[in-house]
LOKOLNU-22319 format. One record per residue (C-alpha): residue in three letters; x, y, z. Coordinates in steps of 0.02 Angstrom, whole numbers, plus 50000, padded with zeros to 5 digits. Example, Ala and Ser with C-alpha at 12.3 -4.5 7.8 and 13.67 -1.06 7.14 Angstrom:
! residues 2
pt aa:ALA; X:50615; Y:49775; Z:50390
pt aa:SER; X:50684; Y:49947; Z:50357
! end
This chain:
! residues 393
pt aa:UNK; X:50006; Y:49984; Z:50010
pt aa:UNK; X:50077; Y:50151; Z:49948
pt aa:UNK; X:50111; Y:50295; Z:50076
pt aa:UNK; X:50015; Y:50417; Z:50021
pt aa:UNK; X:49922; Y:50540; Z:50140
pt aa:UNK; X:49843; Y:50723; Z:50126
pt aa:UNK; X:49946; Y:50869; Z:50200
pt aa:UNK; X:49859; Y:50934; Z:50344
pt aa:UNK; X:50041; Y:51020; Z:50379
pt aa:UNK; X:50190; Y:51020; Z:50291
pt aa:UNK; X:50357; Y:51100; Z:50298
pt aa:UNK; X:50498; Y:51048; Z:50202
pt aa:UNK; X:50682; Y:51100; Z:50143
pt aa:UNK; X:50842; Y:51158; Z:50230
pt aa:UNK; X:50913; Y:51293; Z:50341
pt aa:UNK; X:51086; Y:51368; Z:50296
pt aa:UNK; X:51178; Y:51448; Z:50431
pt aa:UNK; X:51341; Y:51533; Z:50373
pt aa:UNK; X:51473; Y:51650; Z:50410
pt aa:UNK; X:51446; Y:51666; Z:50604
pt aa:UNK; X:51533; Y:51623; Z:50778
pt aa:UNK; X:51529; Y:51433; Z:50807
pt aa:UNK; X:51418; Y:51353; Z:50912
pt aa:UNK; X:51443; Y:51204; Z:51005
pt aa:UNK; X:51288; Y:51088; Z:50997
pt aa:UNK; X:51279; Y:51095; Z:51194
pt aa:UNK; X:51234; Y:51296; Z:51162
pt aa:UNK; X:51059; Y:51197; Z:51085
pt aa:UNK; X:51000; Y:51180; Z:51263
pt aa:UNK; X:50941; Y:51281; Z:51400
pt aa:UNK; X:51097; Y:51194; Z:51515
pt aa:UNK; X:51244; Y:51107; Z:51456
pt aa:UNK; X:51253; Y:50920; Z:51457
pt aa:UNK; X:51295; Y:50862; Z:51648
pt aa:UNK; X:51297; Y:50732; Z:51757
pt aa:UNK; X:51245; Y:50852; Z:51909
pt aa:UNK; X:51061; Y:50853; Z:51923
pt aa:UNK; X:51101; Y:51037; Z:52021
pt aa:UNK; X:51174; Y:51094; Z:51838
pt aa:UNK; X:50981; Y:51093; Z:51761
pt aa:UNK; X:50842; Y:51217; Z:51829
pt aa:UNK; X:50688; Y:51153; Z:51860
pt aa:UNK; X:50591; Y:51159; Z:51709
pt aa:UNK; X:50434; Y:51263; Z:51705
pt aa:UNK; X:50369; Y:51213; Z:51542
pt aa:UNK; X:50415; Y:51379; Z:51471
pt aa:UNK; X:50610; Y:51316; Z:51413
pt aa:UNK; X:50604; Y:51248; Z:51220
pt aa:UNK; X:50663; Y:51083; Z:51270
pt aa:UNK; X:50514; Y:51061; Z:51395
pt aa:UNK; X:50373; Y:51177; Z:51309
pt aa:UNK; X:50254; Y:51027; Z:51235
pt aa:UNK; X:50282; Y:50911; Z:51397
pt aa:UNK; X:50159; Y:50897; Z:51515
pt aa:UNK; X:50269; Y:50904; Z:51680
pt aa:UNK; X:50148; Y:50874; Z:51794
pt aa:UNK; X:50129; Y:50709; Z:51719
pt aa:UNK; X:50306; Y:50651; Z:51758
pt aa:UNK; X:50258; Y:50631; Z:51930
pt aa:UNK; X:50406; Y:50705; Z:51999
pt aa:UNK; X:50547; Y:50634; Z:51881
pt aa:UNK; X:50594; Y:50819; Z:51839
pt aa:UNK; X:50589; Y:50910; Z:52003
pt aa:UNK; X:50674; Y:50781; Z:52119
pt aa:UNK; X:50511; Y:50753; Z:52209
pt aa:UNK; X:50521; Y:50553; Z:52124
pt aa:UNK; X:50586; Y:50432; Z:52259
pt aa:UNK; X:50646; Y:50284; Z:52201
pt aa:UNK; X:50530; Y:50177; Z:52279
pt aa:UNK; X:50475; Y:50041; Z:52149
pt aa:UNK; X:50585; Y:49909; Z:52039
pt aa:UNK; X:50620; Y:49848; Z:51883
pt aa:UNK; X:50623; Y:49640; Z:51823
pt aa:UNK; X:50772; Y:49636; Z:51719
pt aa:UNK; X:50790; Y:49454; Z:51609
pt aa:UNK; X:50943; Y:49460; Z:51489
pt aa:UNK; X:50951; Y:49322; Z:51358
pt aa:UNK; X:51131; Y:49326; Z:51275
pt aa:UNK; X:51191; Y:49247; Z:51134
pt aa:UNK; X:51383; Y:49146; Z:51156
pt aa:UNK; X:51503; Y:49273; Z:51172
pt aa:UNK; X:51416; Y:49423; Z:51240
pt aa:UNK; X:51473; Y:49489; Z:51421
pt aa:UNK; X:51349; Y:49544; Z:51534
pt aa:UNK; X:51375; Y:49634; Z:51695
pt aa:UNK; X:51336; Y:49754; Z:51833
pt aa:UNK; X:51452; Y:49889; Z:51862
pt aa:UNK; X:51465; Y:50038; Z:51981
pt aa:UNK; X:51460; Y:50208; Z:51912
pt aa:UNK; X:51633; Y:50229; Z:51929
pt aa:UNK; X:51669; Y:50101; Z:51790
pt aa:UNK; X:51747; Y:50202; Z:51643
pt aa:UNK; X:51643; Y:50137; Z:51520
pt aa:UNK; X:51508; Y:50240; Z:51580
pt aa:UNK; X:51499; Y:50403; Z:51509
pt aa:UNK; X:51576; Y:50380; Z:51340
pt aa:UNK; X:51453; Y:50415; Z:51214
pt aa:UNK; X:51388; Y:50562; Z:51306
pt aa:UNK; X:51325; Y:50637; Z:51454
pt aa:UNK; X:51144; Y:50684; Z:51508
pt aa:UNK; X:51074; Y:50829; Z:51427
pt aa:UNK; X:50922; Y:50870; Z:51544
pt aa:UNK; X:50877; Y:50871; Z:51724
pt aa:UNK; X:50785; Y:50685; Z:51719
pt aa:UNK; X:50921; Y:50602; Z:51627
pt aa:UNK; X:51052; Y:50672; Z:51758
pt aa:UNK; X:50924; Y:50621; Z:51905
pt aa:UNK; X:50940; Y:50443; Z:51832
pt aa:UNK; X:51134; Y:50454; Z:51804
pt aa:UNK; X:51135; Y:50496; Z:51988
pt aa:UNK; X:50994; Y:50377; Z:52054
pt aa:UNK; X:51017; Y:50215; Z:51978
pt aa:UNK; X:51121; Y:50066; Z:52091
pt aa:UNK; X:51219; Y:49965; Z:51971
pt aa:UNK; X:51232; Y:50001; Z:51789
pt aa:UNK; X:51213; Y:49856; Z:51646
pt aa:UNK; X:51343; Y:49846; Z:51540
pt aa:UNK; X:51352; Y:49714; Z:51391
pt aa:UNK; X:51495; Y:49701; Z:51289
pt aa:UNK; X:51512; Y:49618; Z:51113
pt aa:UNK; X:51698; Y:49571; Z:51081
pt aa:UNK; X:51773; Y:49615; Z:50913
pt aa:UNK; X:51741; Y:49550; Z:50755
pt aa:UNK; X:51603; Y:49450; Z:50836
pt aa:UNK; X:51472; Y:49416; Z:50743
pt aa:UNK; X:51308; Y:49362; Z:50828
pt aa:UNK; X:51181; Y:49260; Z:50753
pt aa:UNK; X:51039; Y:49284; Z:50891
pt aa:UNK; X:50988; Y:49463; Z:50961
pt aa:UNK; X:51033; Y:49508; Z:51130
pt aa:UNK; X:50870; Y:49517; Z:51221
pt aa:UNK; X:50860; Y:49635; Z:51361
pt aa:UNK; X:50675; Y:49641; Z:51466
pt aa:UNK; X:50632; Y:49797; Z:51592
pt aa:UNK; X:50469; Y:49751; Z:51664
pt aa:UNK; X:50399; Y:49886; Z:51771
pt aa:UNK; X:50345; Y:49831; Z:51935
pt aa:UNK; X:50267; Y:49997; Z:52001
pt aa:UNK; X:50330; Y:50145; Z:52092
pt aa:UNK; X:50482; Y:50238; Z:52034
pt aa:UNK; X:50662; Y:50174; Z:51973
pt aa:UNK; X:50786; Y:50202; Z:51851
pt aa:UNK; X:50917; Y:50136; Z:51783
pt aa:UNK; X:51070; Y:50149; Z:51655
pt aa:UNK; X:51140; Y:50025; Z:51522
pt aa:UNK; X:51294; Y:50021; Z:51413
pt aa:UNK; X:51305; Y:49902; Z:51240
pt aa:UNK; X:51477; Y:49909; Z:51186
pt aa:UNK; X:51508; Y:49818; Z:51020
pt aa:UNK; X:51690; Y:49802; Z:50970
pt aa:UNK; X:51781; Y:49839; Z:50810
pt aa:UNK; X:51697; Y:49747; Z:50648
pt aa:UNK; X:51570; Y:49664; Z:50775
pt aa:UNK; X:51409; Y:49640; Z:50726
pt aa:UNK; X:51249; Y:49633; Z:50843
pt aa:UNK; X:51056; Y:49659; Z:50863
pt aa:UNK; X:50989; Y:49709; Z:51037
pt aa:UNK; X:50807; Y:49715; Z:51053
pt aa:UNK; X:50757; Y:49834; Z:51242
pt aa:UNK; X:50567; Y:49788; Z:51286
pt aa:UNK; X:50499; Y:49894; Z:51410
pt aa:UNK; X:50329; Y:49835; Z:51490
pt aa:UNK; X:50232; Y:49834; Z:51649
pt aa:UNK; X:50182; Y:49973; Z:51757
pt aa:UNK; X:50327; Y:50107; Z:51814
pt aa:UNK; X:50381; Y:50275; Z:51832
pt aa:UNK; X:50534; Y:50254; Z:51733
pt aa:UNK; X:50692; Y:50376; Z:51712
pt aa:UNK; X:50830; Y:50275; Z:51618
pt aa:UNK; X:50981; Y:50310; Z:51514
pt aa:UNK; X:51061; Y:50188; Z:51384
pt aa:UNK; X:51243; Y:50205; Z:51303
pt aa:UNK; X:51270; Y:50133; Z:51128
pt aa:UNK; X:51455; Y:50125; Z:51106
pt aa:UNK; X:51487; Y:50055; Z:50923
pt aa:UNK; X:51664; Y:50031; Z:50873
pt aa:UNK; X:51741; Y:50073; Z:50723
pt aa:UNK; X:51693; Y:49950; Z:50568
pt aa:UNK; X:51543; Y:49883; Z:50675
pt aa:UNK; X:51373; Y:49862; Z:50638
pt aa:UNK; X:51236; Y:49868; Z:50778
pt aa:UNK; X:51043; Y:49868; Z:50755
pt aa:UNK; X:50952; Y:49919; Z:50909
pt aa:UNK; X:50757; Y:49891; Z:50918
pt aa:UNK; X:50689; Y:49992; Z:51070
pt aa:UNK; X:50502; Y:49949; Z:51129
pt aa:UNK; X:50399; Y:50030; Z:51244
pt aa:UNK; X:50254; Y:49940; Z:51269
pt aa:UNK; X:50227; Y:49985; Z:51437
pt aa:UNK; X:50048; Y:49966; Z:51545
pt aa:UNK; X:49919; Y:50110; Z:51523
pt aa:UNK; X:49981; Y:50207; Z:51674
pt aa:UNK; X:50158; Y:50198; Z:51677
pt aa:UNK; X:50285; Y:50354; Z:51647
pt aa:UNK; X:50444; Y:50336; Z:51551
pt aa:UNK; X:50594; Y:50456; Z:51520
pt aa:UNK; X:50754; Y:50400; Z:51419
pt aa:UNK; X:50905; Y:50465; Z:51354
pt aa:UNK; X:50985; Y:50361; Z:51218
pt aa:UNK; X:51162; Y:50404; Z:51182
pt aa:UNK; X:51247; Y:50332; Z:51026
pt aa:UNK; X:51433; Y:50347; Z:50988
pt aa:UNK; X:51463; Y:50293; Z:50830
pt aa:UNK; X:51646; Y:50256; Z:50766
pt aa:UNK; X:51738; Y:50257; Z:50593
pt aa:UNK; X:51649; Y:50171; Z:50453
pt aa:UNK; X:51542; Y:50100; Z:50585
pt aa:UNK; X:51344; Y:50082; Z:50553
pt aa:UNK; X:51219; Y:50103; Z:50702
pt aa:UNK; X:51030; Y:50080; Z:50643
pt aa:UNK; X:50903; Y:50130; Z:50789
pt aa:UNK; X:50711; Y:50053; Z:50789
pt aa:UNK; X:50601; Y:50176; Z:50916
pt aa:UNK; X:50439; Y:50081; Z:50915
pt aa:UNK; X:50323; Y:50161; Z:51037
pt aa:UNK; X:50142; Y:50109; Z:51086
pt aa:UNK; X:50091; Y:50103; Z:51298
pt aa:UNK; X:50122; Y:50222; Z:51442
pt aa:UNK; X:50028; Y:50369; Z:51506
pt aa:UNK; X:50185; Y:50474; Z:51444
pt aa:UNK; X:50337; Y:50429; Z:51362
pt aa:UNK; X:50469; Y:50557; Z:51314
pt aa:UNK; X:50635; Y:50488; Z:51240
pt aa:UNK; X:50777; Y:50569; Z:51166
pt aa:UNK; X:50879; Y:50477; Z:51044
pt aa:UNK; X:51037; Y:50543; Z:51009
pt aa:UNK; X:51182; Y:50506; Z:50891
pt aa:UNK; X:51377; Y:50577; Z:50886
pt aa:UNK; X:51501; Y:50524; Z:50792
pt aa:UNK; X:51709; Y:50494; Z:50832
pt aa:UNK; X:51759; Y:50452; Z:50673
pt aa:UNK; X:51753; Y:50489; Z:50481
pt aa:UNK; X:51627; Y:50360; Z:50357
pt aa:UNK; X:51508; Y:50306; Z:50522
pt aa:UNK; X:51313; Y:50296; Z:50454
pt aa:UNK; X:51179; Y:50331; Z:50573
pt aa:UNK; X:51007; Y:50260; Z:50527
pt aa:UNK; X:50848; Y:50315; Z:50652
pt aa:UNK; X:50681; Y:50255; Z:50614
pt aa:UNK; X:50518; Y:50261; Z:50733
pt aa:UNK; X:50347; Y:50198; Z:50745
pt aa:UNK; X:50229; Y:50250; Z:50878
pt aa:UNK; X:50027; Y:50241; Z:50890
pt aa:UNK; X:49961; Y:50380; Z:51018
pt aa:UNK; X:49799; Y:50318; Z:51085
pt aa:UNK; X:49659; Y:50429; Z:51180
pt aa:UNK; X:49728; Y:50522; Z:51312
pt aa:UNK; X:49928; Y:50472; Z:51285
pt aa:UNK; X:50085; Y:50582; Z:51285
pt aa:UNK; X:50220; Y:50513; Z:51150
pt aa:UNK; X:50378; Y:50639; Z:51137
pt aa:UNK; X:50518; Y:50574; Z:51019
pt aa:UNK; X:50652; Y:50716; Z:51036
pt aa:UNK; X:50818; Y:50670; Z:50920
pt aa:UNK; X:50974; Y:50765; Z:50885
pt aa:UNK; X:51121; Y:50704; Z:50764
pt aa:UNK; X:51287; Y:50796; Z:50802
pt aa:UNK; X:51370; Y:50795; Z:50644
pt aa:UNK; X:51548; Y:50862; Z:50702
pt aa:UNK; X:51643; Y:50735; Z:50592
pt aa:UNK; X:51676; Y:50737; Z:50411
pt aa:UNK; X:51619; Y:50605; Z:50285
pt aa:UNK; X:51477; Y:50552; Z:50391
pt aa:UNK; X:51288; Y:50504; Z:50347
pt aa:UNK; X:51123; Y:50518; Z:50436
pt aa:UNK; X:50952; Y:50472; Z:50406
pt aa:UNK; X:50786; Y:50487; Z:50489
pt aa:UNK; X:50619; Y:50413; Z:50469
pt aa:UNK; X:50479; Y:50448; Z:50618
pt aa:UNK; X:50299; Y:50397; Z:50576
pt aa:UNK; X:50150; Y:50391; Z:50687
pt aa:UNK; X:49964; Y:50366; Z:50697
pt aa:UNK; X:49858; Y:50452; Z:50831
pt aa:UNK; X:49665; Y:50415; Z:50875
pt aa:UNK; X:49546; Y:50489; Z:51027
pt aa:UNK; X:49528; Y:50636; Z:51126
pt aa:UNK; X:49687; Y:50705; Z:51193
pt aa:UNK; X:49814; Y:50605; Z:51107
pt aa:UNK; X:49961; Y:50698; Z:51079
pt aa:UNK; X:50138; Y:50644; Z:50994
pt aa:UNK; X:50281; Y:50763; Z:50993
pt aa:UNK; X:50403; Y:50736; Z:50865
pt aa:UNK; X:50576; Y:50854; Z:50870
pt aa:UNK; X:50710; Y:50823; Z:50743
pt aa:UNK; X:50855; Y:50921; Z:50780
pt aa:UNK; X:51012; Y:50895; Z:50638
pt aa:UNK; X:51179; Y:51008; Z:50675
pt aa:UNK; X:51315; Y:51005; Z:50547
pt aa:UNK; X:51454; Y:51069; Z:50607
pt aa:UNK; X:51585; Y:51186; Z:50504
pt aa:UNK; X:51721; Y:51024; Z:50547
pt aa:UNK; X:51579; Y:50914; Z:50455
pt aa:UNK; X:51607; Y:50929; Z:50278
pt aa:UNK; X:51538; Y:50783; Z:50173
pt aa:UNK; X:51389; Y:50774; Z:50277
pt aa:UNK; X:51235; Y:50679; Z:50190
pt aa:UNK; X:51096; Y:50698; Z:50299
pt aa:UNK; X:50899; Y:50689; Z:50279
pt aa:UNK; X:50756; Y:50691; Z:50394
pt aa:UNK; X:50569; Y:50639; Z:50395
pt aa:UNK; X:50416; Y:50659; Z:50511
pt aa:UNK; X:50239; Y:50608; Z:50441
pt aa:UNK; X:50090; Y:50579; Z:50539
pt aa:UNK; X:49931; Y:50485; Z:50524
pt aa:UNK; X:49767; Y:50570; Z:50613
pt aa:UNK; X:49619; Y:50439; Z:50627
pt aa:UNK; X:49498; Y:50539; Z:50734
pt aa:UNK; X:49455; Y:50722; Z:50799
pt aa:UNK; X:49549; Y:50776; Z:50949
pt aa:UNK; X:49721; Y:50738; Z:50935
pt aa:UNK; X:49860; Y:50847; Z:50917
pt aa:UNK; X:50018; Y:50826; Z:50817
pt aa:UNK; X:50177; Y:50934; Z:50867
pt aa:UNK; X:50308; Y:50896; Z:50721
pt aa:UNK; X:50464; Y:51028; Z:50693
pt aa:UNK; X:50600; Y:50978; Z:50614
pt aa:UNK; X:50776; Y:51079; Z:50615
pt aa:UNK; X:50924; Y:51088; Z:50516
pt aa:UNK; X:51079; Y:51184; Z:50549
pt aa:UNK; X:51233; Y:51199; Z:50432
pt aa:UNK; X:51379; Y:51292; Z:50450
pt aa:UNK; X:51476; Y:51221; Z:50318
pt aa:UNK; X:51425; Y:51223; Z:50114
pt aa:UNK; X:51541; Y:51080; Z:50067
pt aa:UNK; X:51415; Y:50939; Z:50120
pt aa:UNK; X:51349; Y:50817; Z:50000
pt aa:UNK; X:51151; Y:50843; Z:50051
pt aa:UNK; X:51039; Y:50889; Z:50177
pt aa:UNK; X:50847; Y:50922; Z:50209
pt aa:UNK; X:50689; Y:50880; Z:50305
pt aa:UNK; X:50520; Y:50853; Z:50287
pt aa:UNK; X:50358; Y:50848; Z:50380
pt aa:UNK; X:50162; Y:50802; Z:50332
pt aa:UNK; X:50034; Y:50759; Z:50456
pt aa:UNK; X:49854; Y:50718; Z:50373
pt aa:UNK; X:49711; Y:50622; Z:50391
pt aa:UNK; X:49666; Y:50479; Z:50267
pt aa:UNK; X:49664; Y:50466; Z:50096
pt aa:UNK; X:49515; Y:50461; Z:50039
pt aa:UNK; X:49552; Y:50422; Z:49873
pt aa:UNK; X:49644; Y:50259; Z:49928
pt aa:UNK; X:49506; Y:50203; Z:50055
pt aa:UNK; X:49388; Y:50217; Z:49887
pt aa:UNK; X:49479; Y:50137; Z:49778
pt aa:UNK; X:49485; Y:49975; Z:49899
pt aa:UNK; X:49306; Y:49992; Z:49941
pt aa:UNK; X:49262; Y:49994; Z:49757
pt aa:UNK; X:49350; Y:49814; Z:49736
pt aa:UNK; X:49231; Y:49733; Z:49878
pt aa:UNK; X:49331; Y:49773; Z:50045
pt aa:UNK; X:49234; Y:49828; Z:50184
pt aa:UNK; X:49257; Y:50008; Z:50262
pt aa:UNK; X:49369; Y:49964; Z:50414
pt aa:UNK; X:49458; Y:49821; Z:50331
pt aa:UNK; X:49508; Y:49937; Z:50177
pt aa:UNK; X:49552; Y:50056; Z:50346
pt aa:UNK; X:49676; Y:49943; Z:50407
pt aa:UNK; X:49758; Y:49897; Z:50262
pt aa:UNK; X:49794; Y:50117; Z:50228
pt aa:UNK; X:49860; Y:50110; Z:50405
pt aa:UNK; X:49972; Y:49935; Z:50352
pt aa:UNK; X:50046; Y:50027; Z:50216
pt aa:UNK; X:50075; Y:50194; Z:50308
pt aa:UNK; X:50180; Y:50085; Z:50424
pt aa:UNK; X:50261; Y:49937; Z:50309
pt aa:UNK; X:50414; Y:50013; Z:50266
pt aa:UNK; X:50469; Y:50037; Z:50462
pt aa:UNK; X:50397; Y:49874; Z:50500
pt aa:UNK; X:50525; Y:49792; Z:50372
pt aa:UNK; X:50681; Y:49861; Z:50467
pt aa:UNK; X:50663; Y:49785; Z:50612
pt aa:UNK; X:50736; Y:49620; Z:50558
pt aa:UNK; X:50660; Y:49506; Z:50686
pt aa:UNK; X:50516; Y:49406; Z:50641
pt aa:UNK; X:50438; Y:49386; Z:50798
pt aa:UNK; X:50455; Y:49561; Z:50826
pt aa:UNK; X:50379; Y:49601; Z:50679
pt aa:UNK; X:50234; Y:49497; Z:50722
pt aa:UNK; X:50206; Y:49558; Z:50897
pt aa:UNK; X:50215; Y:49739; Z:50812
pt aa:UNK; X:50073; Y:49702; Z:50679
pt aa:UNK; X:49971; Y:49614; Z:50807
pt aa:UNK; X:49991; Y:49787; Z:50890
pt aa:UNK; X:49936; Y:49895; Z:50772
pt aa:UNK; X:49779; Y:49770; Z:50722
pt aa:UNK; X:49745; Y:49791; Z:50931
pt aa:UNK; X:49775; Y:49976; Z:50917
pt aa:UNK; X:49661; Y:49976; Z:50773
pt aa:UNK; X:49519; Y:49875; Z:50835
pt aa:UNK; X:49494; Y:49976; Z:50997
pt aa:UNK; X:49485; Y:50126; Z:50911
pt aa:UNK; X:49333; Y:50047; Z:50817
pt aa:UNK; X:49257; Y:49968; Z:50950
! end
């Protein structure tokens, strides 16, 4: 099924900034990255990075009133050759990808008891994914996780969030030179869960990092995927699929910092929304610094609004500080069903609701194919069907 929806709002193009004083990536935030919670003022909702977030629904993750009184059940399945250990925050592998960029991430870093570190040795090619299950058991919990992939190794990592919790977390991905890492992060929380997390990938020379973020459950989910490069030739592909239901707030704030020459990034996020007060936020920030000659980047966000009462805020931002690039651009589109597609299907005897499902499946098909794990793809398709069935009911 073709991905073709009429635009309720559309923005395309690129913004060129040249000739001025260089602004480091952290200048885009209201406070510089830090491990110290005290370095971040308590947000009030007027700050650029918080203006879309309903702070009262964070349950104190943002202002220090949340107490780590809950827990998570952490289950791990690792193929042969993968090392898994719990370490203190003094471990030198922690923080290598980058520091926390907001108060919640800093709170999570200062509050976890032990960090989980997964190591894939150099030149190891895994034939099965590393599976990490994070199940909330109620209350508030904090967590830190590091996935380290050695040079020329290849791995797939699945992080599956379920259950009930108020959860603050940081995940670091260290992708060695020439390595290939695919990460699938699934947010399938129970209805009342709250999850705020920062995902930071450090991509080595000629390395490939692919992230697939799938968000369905929870009362509020706010994720901050970030990519930085440590050598030329690095590639990052960031894919996302979200289905925002009645009353849910789902926010994805991406930042790609091109500060290294001859690197590439590609972003495709798609969302469907249904129900009263369903609210999806997508922020796509790409910074091409003056030193990043030969950069090639593009970001795309598309949203399909299924019912009245849903709201989308989609803001692509592209800042370029050098003219010596291969290409750069962005696009954002929000709209309702394509009536022509529905008419085409119904004219061939397909009932209206089944035609509607086919349109949504076609809208998401490109992203489902990016997962590459059959059982997870089947689970995702079933989840989409479940969401659509709920909207019909």
